VEXMAR-305371 format. One line per field, with one value per residue (C-alpha): residue number from 1; residue in three letters; x negated, y negated, z negated. Coordinates in nm, 3 decimals. Example, Ala and Ser with C-alpha at 12.3 -4.5 7.8 and 13.67 -1.06 7.14 Angstrom:
BEGIN
num [1,2]
residuo [ALA,SER]
c1 [-1.230,-1.367]
c2 [0.450,0.106]
c3 [-0.780,-0.714]
end
This chain:
BEGIN
num [1,2,3,4,5,6,7,8,9,10,11,12,13,14,15,16,17,18,19,20,21,22,23,24,25,26,27,28,29,30,31,32,33,34,35,36,37,38,39,40,41,42,43,44,45,46,47,48,49,50,51,52,53,54,55,56,57,58,59,60,61,62,63,64,65,66,67,68,69,70,71,72,73,74,75,76,77,78,79,80,81,82,83,84,85,86,87,88,89,90,91,92,93,94,95,96,97,98,99,100,101,102,103,104,105,106,107,108,109,110,111,112,113,114,115,116,117,118,119,120,121,122,123,124,125,126,127,128,129,130,131,132,133,134,135,136,137,138,139,140,141,142,143,144,145,146,147,148,149,150,151,152,153,154,155,156,157,158,159,160,161,162,163,164,165,166,167,168,169,170,171,172,173,174,175,176,177,178,179,180,181,182,183,184,185,186,187,188,189,190,191,192,193,194,195,196,197,198,199,200,201,202,203,204,205,206,207,208,209,210,211,212,213,214,215,216,217,218,219,220,221,222,223,224,225,226,227,228,229,230,231,232,233,234,235,236,237,238,239,240,241,242,243,244,245,246,247,248,249,250,251,252,253,254,255,256,257,258,259,260,261,262,263,264,265,266,267,268,269,270,271,272,273,274,275,276,277,278,279,280,281,282,283,284,285,286,287]
residuo [UNK,UNK,UNK,UNK,UNK,UNK,UNK,UNK,UNK,UNK,UNK,UNK,UNK,UNK,UNK,UNK,UNK,UNK,UNK,UNK,UNK,UNK,UNK,UNK,UNK,UNK,UNK,UNK,UNK,UNK,UNK,UNK,UNK,UNK,UNK,UNK,UNK,UNK,UNK,UNK,UNK,UNK,UNK,UNK,UNK,UNK,UNK,UNK,UNK,UNK,UNK,UNK,UNK,UNK,UNK,UNK,UNK,UNK,UNK,UNK,UNK,UNK,UNK,UNK,UNK,UNK,UNK,UNK,UNK,UNK,UNK,UNK,UNK,UNK,UNK,UNK,UNK,UNK,UNK,UNK,UNK,UNK,UNK,UNK,UNK,UNK,UNK,UNK,UNK,UNK,UNK,UNK,UNK,UNK,UNK,UNK,UNK,UNK,UNK,UNK,UNK,UNK,UNK,UNK,UNK,UNK,UNK,UNK,UNK,UNK,UNK,UNK,UNK,UNK,UNK,UNK,UNK,UNK,UNK,UNK,UNK,UNK,UNK,UNK,UNK,UNK,UNK,UNK,UNK,UNK,UNK,UNK,UNK,UNK,UNK,UNK,UNK,UNK,UNK,UNK,UNK,UNK,UNK,UNK,UNK,UNK,UNK,UNK,UNK,UNK,UNK,UNK,UNK,UNK,UNK,UNK,UNK,UNK,UNK,UNK,UNK,UNK,UNK,UNK,UNK,UNK,UNK,UNK,UNK,UNK,UNK,UNK,UNK,UNK,UNK,UNK,UNK,UNK,UNK,UNK,UNK,UNK,UNK,UNK,UNK,UNK,UNK,UNK,UNK,UNK,UNK,UNK,UNK,UNK,UNK,UNK,UNK,UNK,UNK,UNK,UNK,UNK,UNK,UNK,UNK,UNK,UNK,UNK,UNK,UNK,UNK,UNK,UNK,UNK,UNK,UNK,UNK,UNK,UNK,UNK,UNK,UNK,UNK,UNK,UNK,UNK,UNK,UNK,UNK,UNK,UNK,UNK,UNK,UNK,UNK,UNK,UNK,UNK,UNK,UNK,UNK,UNK,UNK,UNK,UNK,UNK,UNK,UNK,UNK,UNK,UNK,UNK,UNK,UNK,UNK,UNK,UNK,UNK,UNK,UNK,UNK,UNK,UNK,UNK,UNK,UNK,UNK,UNK,UNK,UNK,UNK,UNK,UNK,UNK,UNK,UNK,UNK,UNK,UNK,UNK,UNK,UNK,UNK,UNK,UNK,UNK,UNK]
c1 [-1.362,-1.429,-1.147,-1.275,-1.206,-0.840,-0.727,-1.004,-0.922,-0.585,-0.651,-0.868,-0.576,-0.303,-0.516,-0.559,-0.176,0.000,0.259,0.539,0.403,0.372,0.742,0.857,0.764,0.526,0.577,0.347,0.311,0.096,0.001,-0.034,-0.381,-0.377,-0.013,-0.114,-0.373,-0.130,0.107,-0.120,-0.197,0.152,0.216,-0.101,0.092,0.459,0.556,0.800,0.631,0.816,0.609,0.705,0.593,0.594,0.885,0.606,0.414,0.229,0.458,0.139,0.121,0.460,0.501,0.186,0.346,0.661,0.490,0.338,0.672,0.674,0.983,0.943,1.112,1.069,1.088,0.981,0.651,0.464,0.295,0.460,0.799,0.704,0.560,0.859,1.055,0.808,0.850,1.233,1.259,1.014,1.244,1.584,1.468,1.148,0.905,0.528,0.360,-0.018,-0.172,-0.321,-0.664,-0.657,-0.655,-0.983,-0.944,-0.873,-1.196,-1.389,-1.269,-1.408,-1.732,-1.802,-1.846,-2.126,-2.275,-2.253,-2.411,-2.729,-2.756,-2.787,-2.986,-3.156,-3.370,-3.058,-3.118,-2.756,-2.437,-2.116,-1.739,-1.429,-1.206,-0.844,-0.768,-1.076,-1.045,-1.324,-1.591,-1.529,-1.643,-1.896,-2.059,-2.079,-2.215,-2.479,-2.613,-2.648,-2.833,-3.044,-3.037,-3.239,-2.974,-2.736,-2.391,-2.161,-1.798,-1.625,-1.293,-1.086,-1.102,-0.741,-0.701,-0.992,-0.846,-1.156,-1.360,-1.115,-1.122,-1.506,-1.473,-1.249,-1.418,-1.056,-0.794,-0.599,-0.272,-0.310,-0.002,-0.004,-0.204,-0.291,-0.494,-0.483,-0.641,-0.342,-0.541,-0.739,-0.430,-0.381,-0.257,-0.467,-0.697,-0.673,-0.875,-1.032,-1.163,-1.275,-1.483,-1.673,-1.708,-1.843,-2.085,-2.214,-2.134,-2.416,-2.171,-1.871,-1.899,-1.570,-1.510,-1.272,-1.014,-1.215,-1.492,-1.334,-1.163,-1.496,-1.656,-1.372,-1.415,-1.783,-1.776,-1.535,-1.747,-2.103,-2.084,-1.766,-1.636,-1.233,-1.147,-0.859,-0.960,-0.950,-1.244,-1.470,-1.430,-1.744,-1.942,-1.845,-1.970,-2.299,-2.354,-2.250,-2.511,-2.803,-2.982,-2.945,-3.261,-3.378,-3.169,-2.782,-2.485,-2.128,-1.883,-1.575,-1.244,-0.946,-0.888,-0.497,-0.495,-0.384,-0.510,-0.240,-0.293,-0.678,-0.529,-0.328,-0.625,-0.830,-0.563,-0.539,-0.938,-0.970,-0.694,-0.874,-0.534,-0.546,-0.211,-0.245,-0.021,0.151,0.014,0.004,0.030,-0.065,-0.406,-0.591,-0.940]
c2 [-2.614,-2.262,-2.017,-1.802,-1.498,-1.446,-1.634,-1.492,-1.144,-1.116,-1.334,-1.056,-0.794,-1.011,-1.060,-0.663,-0.642,-0.624,-0.886,-0.641,-0.557,-0.951,-0.990,-0.727,-0.965,-0.878,-0.758,-0.661,-0.660,-0.904,-1.064,-1.376,-1.438,-1.177,-1.304,-1.647,-1.486,-1.321,-1.580,-1.813,-1.562,-1.541,-1.900,-1.928,-1.648,-1.739,-1.449,-1.412,-1.337,-1.168,-1.133,-0.911,-1.034,-0.944,-1.112,-1.290,-1.426,-1.720,-1.993,-2.222,-1.977,-1.892,-2.281,-2.232,-1.932,-2.133,-2.443,-2.161,-2.041,-1.731,-1.541,-1.446,-1.151,-1.120,-0.730,-0.537,-0.573,-0.281,-0.238,0.101,-0.069,-0.342,-0.074,0.131,-0.208,-0.292,0.063,0.045,-0.318,-0.173,0.157,-0.054,-0.332,-0.268,-0.490,-0.429,-0.331,-0.498,-0.326,-0.542,-0.334,0.001,-0.117,-0.059,-0.361,-0.554,-0.421,-0.501,-0.867,-0.873,-0.736,-1.067,-1.226,-1.023,-1.064,-1.446,-1.381,-1.217,-1.499,-1.758,-1.561,-1.262,-1.142,-1.129,-0.847,-0.837,-0.909,-0.910,-0.869,-0.892,-0.561,-0.543,-0.263,-0.257,-0.427,-0.717,-0.506,-0.225,-0.453,-0.660,-0.315,-0.190,-0.507,-0.552,-0.199,-0.141,-0.438,-0.436,-0.093,-0.209,-0.509,-0.384,-0.410,-0.448,-0.452,-0.632,-0.548,-0.634,-0.403,-0.343,-0.322,-0.073,0.140,0.175,0.243,0.509,0.644,0.697,0.872,1.104,1.146,1.030,0.767,0.786,0.561,0.347,0.391,0.013,-0.318,-0.603,-0.914,-1.277,-1.223,-1.163,-1.118,-0.828,-0.639,-0.322,-0.006,0.224,0.231,0.432,0.719,0.464,0.209,0.457,0.692,0.369,0.228,0.570,0.548,0.208,0.044,0.071,0.046,-0.114,-0.362,-0.421,-0.755,-0.900,-1.146,-1.347,-1.343,-1.426,-1.726,-1.843,-1.810,-1.999,-2.312,-2.285,-2.284,-2.600,-2.821,-2.732,-2.627,-2.847,-2.537,-2.493,-2.091,-1.896,-1.630,-1.358,-1.531,-1.606,-1.256,-1.178,-1.463,-1.294,-0.959,-1.115,-1.260,-0.928,-0.751,-0.720,-0.573,-0.802,-0.898,-1.091,-1.329,-1.272,-1.372,-1.382,-1.358,-1.606,-1.498,-1.709,-2.074,-2.098,-2.250,-2.580,-2.794,-2.746,-2.372,-2.431,-2.634,-2.364,-2.145,-2.375,-2.418,-2.014,-2.000,-2.260,-2.114,-1.803,-1.635,-1.432,-1.324,-1.060,-1.107,-0.821,-0.898,-0.568,-0.669,-0.494,-0.700,-0.744,-0.791]
c3 [1.577,1.543,1.477,1.183,0.968,0.846,1.175,1.431,1.346,1.422,1.697,1.837,1.788,1.932,2.244,2.281,2.295,2.597,2.698,2.648,2.282,2.197,2.347,2.088,1.803,1.534,1.202,0.908,0.528,0.376,0.013,0.221,0.384,0.631,0.739,0.779,1.018,1.243,1.211,1.381,1.647,1.708,1.746,1.991,2.211,2.170,1.983,1.717,1.339,1.051,0.705,0.462,0.136,-0.223,-0.426,-0.660,-0.341,-0.354,-0.292,-0.107,0.101,0.176,0.286,0.525,0.678,0.754,0.905,1.130,1.270,1.045,0.977,0.563,0.402,0.036,-0.039,-0.382,-0.590,-0.451,-0.108,-0.033,-0.072,0.174,0.412,0.423,0.508,0.780,0.912,0.864,1.071,1.347,1.415,1.400,1.596,1.794,1.629,1.686,1.364,1.274,0.997,0.728,0.714,0.858,1.225,1.444,1.657,1.314,1.167,1.500,1.447,1.084,1.173,1.373,1.026,0.968,1.294,1.224,0.903,1.037,1.301,1.022,0.789,0.983,0.677,0.436,0.158,-0.016,0.105,-0.147,0.010,-0.164,-0.158,-0.118,0.126,0.271,0.635,0.584,0.427,0.680,0.955,0.792,0.670,1.004,1.174,0.893,0.846,1.236,1.284,0.919,0.771,0.483,0.352,0.060,0.096,-0.223,-0.230,-0.523,-0.662,-0.942,-1.225,-1.250,-0.886,-0.768,-0.499,-0.309,-0.639,-0.746,-0.364,-0.358,-0.716,-0.583,-0.255,-0.071,-0.111,-0.386,-0.495,-0.811,-1.084,-1.114,-1.015,-1.226,-1.128,-1.063,-0.738,-0.508,-0.188,-0.336,-0.478,-0.311,-0.438,-0.210,0.081,0.385,0.546,0.805,0.540,0.287,0.550,0.661,0.317,0.204,0.504,0.511,0.163,-0.107,-0.393,-0.537,-0.830,-1.035,-1.211,-1.481,-1.409,-1.648,-1.437,-1.105,-1.280,-1.416,-1.058,-0.906,-1.114,-1.132,-0.735,-0.772,-1.008,-0.885,-0.519,-0.425,-0.267,-0.326,-0.285,-0.448,-0.691,-0.424,-0.234,-0.554,-0.636,-0.433,-0.613,-0.940,-0.823,-0.710,-1.062,-1.242,-1.064,-1.269,-1.032,-0.750,-0.581,-0.276,-0.060,-0.131,0.059,-0.111,0.154,0.029,0.214,0.129,0.041,0.006,-0.324,-0.456,-0.702,-0.961,-0.924,-1.019,-1.329,-1.442,-1.428,-1.614,-1.855,-1.889,-1.921,-2.214,-2.384,-2.398,-2.297,-1.950,-1.882,-1.605,-1.326,-1.145,-0.758,-0.621,-0.269,0.062,0.063,0.415,0.283]
end
């Protein structure tokens, strides 16, 4: 089996740490997906792993983190509060911080997704990538554009969690006043300079999609493609469908499958009822 995506990327980061840093223990803020990758890498190296999650964190992701040996801290509902907690504990106890999306080594690791994509489809014309903080698209965009400059790379964000879209509009990172989306893995209040600069240089555009479009894509993939992904992962497919100018061979990168059938059932009920209740899921997203 091949270690991929959210596990392989943190594994590349931990591999590059010194034994002394690993022994300090690793701490990071996460909405869950990035946390699972770092927890897996920590377990492989026998390191202590502390995950600072939002108070409303996905219970299924919490259970998976605990199985991997992660120590869970629930703190606040915004990413800035959780990052303050990470900074505080790092200073007090000497933990090693792992940033969820603005780390050059993590971004390089995420670029391997783009390289594998090109190995499978060397003539790809369009690539759609879900965007939270901007780590995943930073790595994929560099890998794809450097190897195939003619390919178009699009980021996809929830319309009410659009930190990267706003950063591009304002020519620099901004902090959103609030974030509302069912895609908890993409719920980022801000991006960082590193991610913004890469996206501005390599990405062809950001597509905004509604929660309804994300839900419909989640259910379509389950019913017709037999692919079970969480809403955060289905957002890229929603972006592909929403792009009226799409053409050629297109790939949607679906990152995030940490969802239960019960949670899918709840989403179906919301969709059938025609009532989409926005859930405050402002997290420290790693995508």
